[in-house]
N, C-alpha and C positions, 0 to 999 in steps of 0.2 A: 410604471414611469422610473427611468434610470436616474440615479443620483449624479450630480455633476462630477465629472472627472478631476480628481485631485492629483497633483503631482507628488512624487514620492516625499518631497520635503515638506509637504502639508501646507504649502503658501496658499494664501486666498486666490481663488480663480481671477485671472486677468492681471495679477501682479507678478513682477519679476523680482527675484533677490537683488539686494543692493549692488552686488557685484557685476550684474548685467545691465545697470542702469545707464543710458546712454549719457555721454558727457554733457548734452544739453540740459539734463535734468539732475546734474550732480547737486548734491546737498551743500549748503553754504559752508565755505571753508575748504571746499575740496575741488574746487574748480581748476586749479593748477595741477592737481594730481592726475587729472583726466585728459586723454588726447584732446587736443584742441585748445587747451589752455585759455586764451583770451576769446577765441571764437565762442565759447560759451556765453560771452557776454551781448552776442548779436550785434545790434547796431550800434553799441557802445564799444566795440573792439578797437575802433579806429582813435576816438578820444582817450580811451583807456590806455593804450599804448604811448600816447603822448604824456599822459599824466604819470605813468610809471617811469617812463624815461626821465621825466622831469625830476621825480622823487628819487631817483637812483644816486643822485649825489648829495641827498639829505632832505630833512623834512621841510615842507612848505605849506602855507595856508592857500586858500583859494585865489586871492589876488596875486600872489607870489606866483603860483602855479600858472596863471593866465599870461603873466607877463614873460615868465622863462619860456613858456610853450611858444609864445609869439616870437620871441628872440630866436629860437633855434629851429623852428619849423615854419615860421611865417603864418601861423594859423592862429586865429583868435576865437577861442571856445566861448561860445555865448554862456552866461551864468547857468541857465537851466541844463544845458548839455554838460557842463562842467559838473554840477552837482548831482546829476543823474549818474554820471560815470563814476563819481566818487563813491556814491551810495552802493553801487553794484560791485565796486572794487573792495569796498569794506565788507560787504556781505559775503564775498567769496574768500575773504581772508587775504587778499593780496596787499591791502593797506590797512593801517591802524591810525586812530587818532593819538595825538600827543598831548600830554597835560600842557595847559598854557595859563599864563598869568592874566591874560587879557581876553577880550571877547572873540579873538580869533580862534579858529579851530585848525591847528596844523595836522598834517598826515605824514606818515612815514612808510615806506616800503617795508614789506615783511619778507622773509625767506620764500614764502609761496609767492609773492609777487615778483621777486626778482628772478625766480626760475621760470614762471609764466612768461615775463617779459623776454628774458633770453631765449626761450623756445620760439616765441613769436617772431622775435627779430630775425633768428637764425632761418626761420621758414621763408621770411620776407626777403632776405638777402638772397636766398636761393632763386627766388622768383625774379628778382631784379637782376641777377647775374644772367639768367637765361634770356630774359627780354632784352638786356643791353647787348649780349652776344649775338642774338639773332637779328637785331637791328644793325649791328656793325656789319654783319655779312650780307644784308640785303639792301640797306639804305646808306645814303650819304647825308649824314646829319652833321651840323656844327655846333 
């Protein structure tokens, strides 16, 4: 019986070195360093982009986030959606909790979060520009 084939780097069978890990499996705190940034958050990427956009002008707690997002995006995030996205963003190092004197827990954007948001919004802008351009050439919309 032959011994299992080992790679030259002596990594355990079935495992890849960390440098080859897909973005979807990025370790906490490195999500924005990988290609895809917010996409690593899966179904939370939409709410995450709203939360990061809200935090871009300063720290806010949950209720303030909800009200701000509703004012600029016309979207009301349900509490479960909001706190799930906050948890994922914090786990990926995109936001951090700020010390508070009351029971509220404010969050602030980190440099990682700012980079991830910028990358995500630029990609969304490209898609929007292409879609609007194609609509303008093919459809008469008011």
